[in-house]
N, C-alpha and C positions, 0 to 999 in steps of 0.2 A: 221369197217368202218369209221365211222364219227371221232371215238377218231383218226384214222390213217390221217383222212383228217386235226384234227386239229391240230396235232404234226406236222403236213407239214406245214400248214400253219404259225404257229409258228418258225419252223426249219427256214424257207427260209426268213422269216422278222429277225428273227437273225444274219441271216450269212451276210444279205446283207447289212445291218446297218457296217458291217465290209469293210471301203473300200481303208485300209491299203495296199489292193494288189493291184497296178496299175501298166500300161506297164509304162518303162521307159523313156524320152525324146525322144529317137528314133523310139519307138512306138516296143520294143523290150521287152519282158519278160522270162528271161534267172534263169535256176532250176538247183542245183545239187542237184541227187537222192543218196541217202547212202544206202548200202542196204545188210541185213545184217551183221551188225557189231558185235552181239553177243558178247555184254560184259559179265563179270560176270564169264567166261566158264573156269574153273579148276582154282578157285584162289588161291586154294593152290599151283601150281606149275609153272605152265606157263600162268596161266590167268594175270598176273598185268603185267610181260611184252608186253603180248597181247594187254591190254587194253592200254597199253601207247604210243604202236605201232599204232593203232587205232587213239586216239587222235592225234598222230602226222599226221597219213597221212590226217586227216579232215583238220588241221588247215593249212598243205602245199597246199593243194587243194582249198579250199576257197581264202588263197591267191594269186593262180594262175589266179583264175575262177572268184572271185566276182560275185558270182549270187547274181539274186535279189531274191531268193527265197531258200528254202532245203526244199528237204521231203527224210522222216526218212521211208524208206518202207521193214517194218518188218522185225522180228526178232532182232533186236536192243539188247534184250539182253538175253544168255543162262539161261532162269529161273530153268532147269532142275538142274543145280550146283550151285546155289543160296540159302543163306538161309532168314529164312521170316524176320527176321532184318534189312538183309542189303540189300535185293530184288531190292527195288526201290529207294531205293538210288546210282545204277545204275543210272538210269534219268538223276542225275546230275553231272556226269563225262561224260555222251553221251553229253550232250548238253554245255557244260562248254565252248568248243569251237567257236559255236553257240552263245551265251551269250557274251564273250569276243568279236566275232566280228562284235556283232550288228545284227545279220544276224533274219531272222525268219521262221518257219517251220511247219512242220504237217508232221503228222504220219499215218500210215496205220500201225497194228501188226500182226505180226505171229505167227506161229504154235509154237514158243521156248517161245513167250512172254505169255503162259499160261502154268503153272506146279504148283506142290504141293506147291512150296515156293511165287509164285507168280502169282498174277492175274490181267489179263484187266486190269479192276477195279481201282485196284490199282495205274496200271502201267500209266493209267488215268490222275489220281487227282493227282499226283506226278508232272506231265507233263505240269497239269494246275497252278501250282504252278507260273510259268512262263509267263509275261506279250506277250514274242514273241511266243508261242507258239497256233498254228490252229487249231491245233487236235480239234475234235470234239466228243461229242458223239451221236451216230445214235439215232433216235425217238423211243419210242413204236412200237413193232412193226417188229422192226430190231434184227439181233441176231448179238453175239458179242458185237464191242465197235465201230469202226471207221469206221462207212459208216457217209459222212455226203458230201457236196458242197459246193466250197470255189469259189466265183466269182471274177475274175481280171478283173480292171477296166482301162478306159482310163487314160493318165498320166496326173499329177496335178489331180488329183479327192481326193475331198475333202468331205466324206458327201458318200451319194447314191443319189447323187443331178443327177448322168448320169448313162446310164446303163451301163452292163459289156459291157466287147468286148470275154469274153471268160470264160468259167468252170473247175476245175478241180475236177472232182470225186473222191472221195476215198471209197473202200470198205475193208471190215472186210472178208477175207477169212477163217479165225477162227483155229481150229485145237490146238493139244497140251490137256493137261489133265488138269481139275476143281482144282480151287485150294483147299487145304486140302483133296482133294479124295484119299483114298485109294482102292490098291495098290499107294503107291507114285509113279509119272512120268509116270504112264501107261496111255497112250493118251485114252479120252474118250469124245471129245470132233469135231464136223464133221466138216471135213477139204475142206468146199467148200463155196461159197455165199449164205446163205440160202434163199429159196422162200418168206418167211419173208423180206427179206432186197431187192430181185427181183421187189414187188409189192411197195413198198418202192421207188426206183429208178425207176420205170416207171410212179409213180403219181408225184414224186418230176421233173422230169425230164417233164414232161408235162406240169407241173406247171410254170418249167421254158420257157418253149417251148411257151408256151400263153402270157405271160409276156413280154418276149425280142425278140419270133421269134427264128430263128434255130441259136446259139450260136456254135462256134467251138467250141471243150471240150480235154481233157487227161483226162484218168486214170489208179488209181495207185490199185496193186491189189498184196500182197504179193504172193501167190502160182499161178501159170500160169495152163491154162484152156488148155482142151482137143485142142484148137485152136494149142496150141503152139506144141502139142505135132505131132498133125498131121504134121506141116511145117516142123517140125524136120524131121521126117520121109518122106517127100517130095526130088526128086533127082533133080527137074529143075525148075527154080534153088534151087541149095541144101546151106543149111544154113554152112556156114563160108565161101564160097564159095566168089569171086569176086561180085556175087552180092547182096548178102546178107550177107556182111563180119561180122566176132565177134567167139569170142571162144567156141567151141559145144564140150565142154569137159563131160558134163554131159551127156551121150547119154544111153537109153533112159531117157527122163527127168522125173523127179515127178511134177505130175499133180494135181487139185482139184478131189477130190471125191476117193472111194475107191473102183467102179467096176473097170476092164482092160480097157472098153469106156470112163472113165470120166463121165458117164453119169449125175450126180445127177446137177453138173452144167450146161448142159444144159439149162436149164431156163435163167442163171443167161447172158450166152453166148448170147442166144436168144437175149435180152434183150437189150446186146450190140449191136449187127448188128442191134435192131431195132432204134439204137438212129442217127437221124439223124445231120450231126458235130463231132460225137464223130473221133478224128481224130488217136490219139493212146494211147496203153496199155503198160504198167511199171509193170514187174513183178521181183521178186527176187525166193529165195527159192533154184534154184538149180545154187549151187556156180561157177559149169565150164562152163555155158552159161554164152554167150556178146552179142548174135547176135539178130536184127532186120530184122523181113520180112512181108512180106504180107499174111494177114490172108486167107488162103487156101479153096481148094473147101472140098466139102467131100461129101461121102455119107449116111453117119448114118442119118436113118432116124429120123425128129423133128428136123435135126442140119442144119443152114444157112438161113435157108425159112424168107425171106423176106433183105438178107444180100444183094439182088442186085448184080451189078456186082462185080468185085473183085478191081475195081477202089473205088466203093463206100466204101468196107468194113475198116474197121479200122486196122492199121499195128501193130506189135506186137514188144515189144522191151524186153528183158532182161537187168536190172541194169547191174551192176559188182557186187561180193561181196568185200567189201570195207573194210569188220573189219577182225584183225587177228586173232578173236575165230570164230567156224566154221568148219567145215572140208574143207578141200582142200589145196594145195598148192601154186596153181594160182598164179601168182603176182596180189596184190592189183590195183583197180582203182573202178570213180566215172564214172556213165552216167552224163550225161552234155543234158540238152534240153533247144533250144532256141527259142522260138516263136515270129516270126515276122509277124506285121499286116501289112498292105498297105491302102492307103485312104480309098480303099472302105470297110474295115473291113476284109478282106479276110485273113487269118493265110497260115502261113509255118512253116515250121516245118524244122532245122538242128541238128542232135544229132552226139555227139562223147564222148569217153571215157579216160577221164583224169586218167593215170597212175601216182602213186607214186612217180616212176622214174623221173614226171614230162612233160613227151611224150604224145602226144596224139595220140590215135588208132580210128580205123571205124569211123574215120567223115563223116557224110553220109548227104542227102537231104532226108527226107523222102513224097516226091513227086510224079507224075502221074506217073515218070517212073522210079520209086525205082523199082530195081527187074530186069532191063533192064540195066542201068549205069553200068559200071566197077569202083570201086574202089580197094584200096591196099588189102591185106589181111591180113595184122599184126595185129595182136593179142594182143601184149602186152607180149607174153610171150618170 
C-alpha cells in the first residue's frame, strides 16, 4: 500500500507539470479519437494499401476538424501479422500524420497490441520517442501499460500555476498474448481492466478530488464493458434509433471479461459509477458500432450500486472504426468530442463522427435530455 501511495504521488506530480493541454481561447477542448487503426495487417497482401488508406483518412479528418488533441483508442497495430524486426516501426507510420500536422496525442492499447512479435512495453517505448506523445506508463500495481490521467488546464496556462478544469482518464483493458509466448498468438492475457488498476484509479481519483474538488472528466478504454452490452440489449430507447443514433452492426458486441456476464469487469464499472463528475466513456474494439447512450439500469448483483439516478451516470460511446485494417467493410470515420466550459467551470459535451467522405453523422449533445431528444439516424453507411 505504501508503495502504491508513493508511486501515486510521484505519478500525479509528474503529470500535473504537463500544462500543455489547455482549453482554446473560447474555453473549448476538441478531441479526435481514432480507434482500431490496425496498421500492419497482412502486409504481404492488402496491408500496405490499407495502411496508406488509413494515413489518408487521418490526414483528411485532421485537416477538416483541426482538433486540439488526438486520442488513439486501442488496436493501433495488428500485432499477430507483424514481425519482431518491424512491429514497433508501425508506430512511426501511425503518428506521421500527427507529427506532420503538429498534433499531440495520447493512447490506450488494445488486445491486438500484445502479440507474439509485439509487446505493449515496446509499443510504449517507441511512442515515447516523440515529444508530442502524452501517453504514460501506469504506476506499479497496475496491469497493462496505458493506465494514467491527463489534466486539462484553462486557456493560456503555462506551468502548473492554475488548477485543471477537467481530467482525461486512460485505461488498459489488456487482452492479446504475451510477447514471444508459445503457442504463438494464442491469447493468454486477461481482457479486462484489472483489480490492481481499479485500486490505483480509486486512489488517484480521490487524490485529484482532494486537491481540486470534483472535476468533470472523460474516460477512454479500448474494450467496452458489460454496461455497453446491457445498453445494446435494451429496447426503449434502442441504440441506433433516433434517441441514440449510430451504427449498431456488431450485435452482440464483444465486451471485457470471459464470462457471459462480463463479471470480471464489475469492479472497474463500479469504480466508474462511483466517480463524481465522470461525464462519458469512449471505447472501440467492436468495429461495427458507433452509437452513444446512457448507462443503463441492471439487475446484476453488485452492479450499479452507488451509481445514483440515470442522470448521474456517465454516457457510453463507441468511437468509430478508423483504420482500413481489421475486420468489417463499414465506412470509416473518426469520433469527435468537443468539451465546452462556461464561466462557472461547468462542462458540456457535443460529439459527432466525421466520415472519410467528409460528411458529419450522429451529431448529438450528451446532455440531461439525451435519450429523449430526436436526432437523424444517418450513420454514414
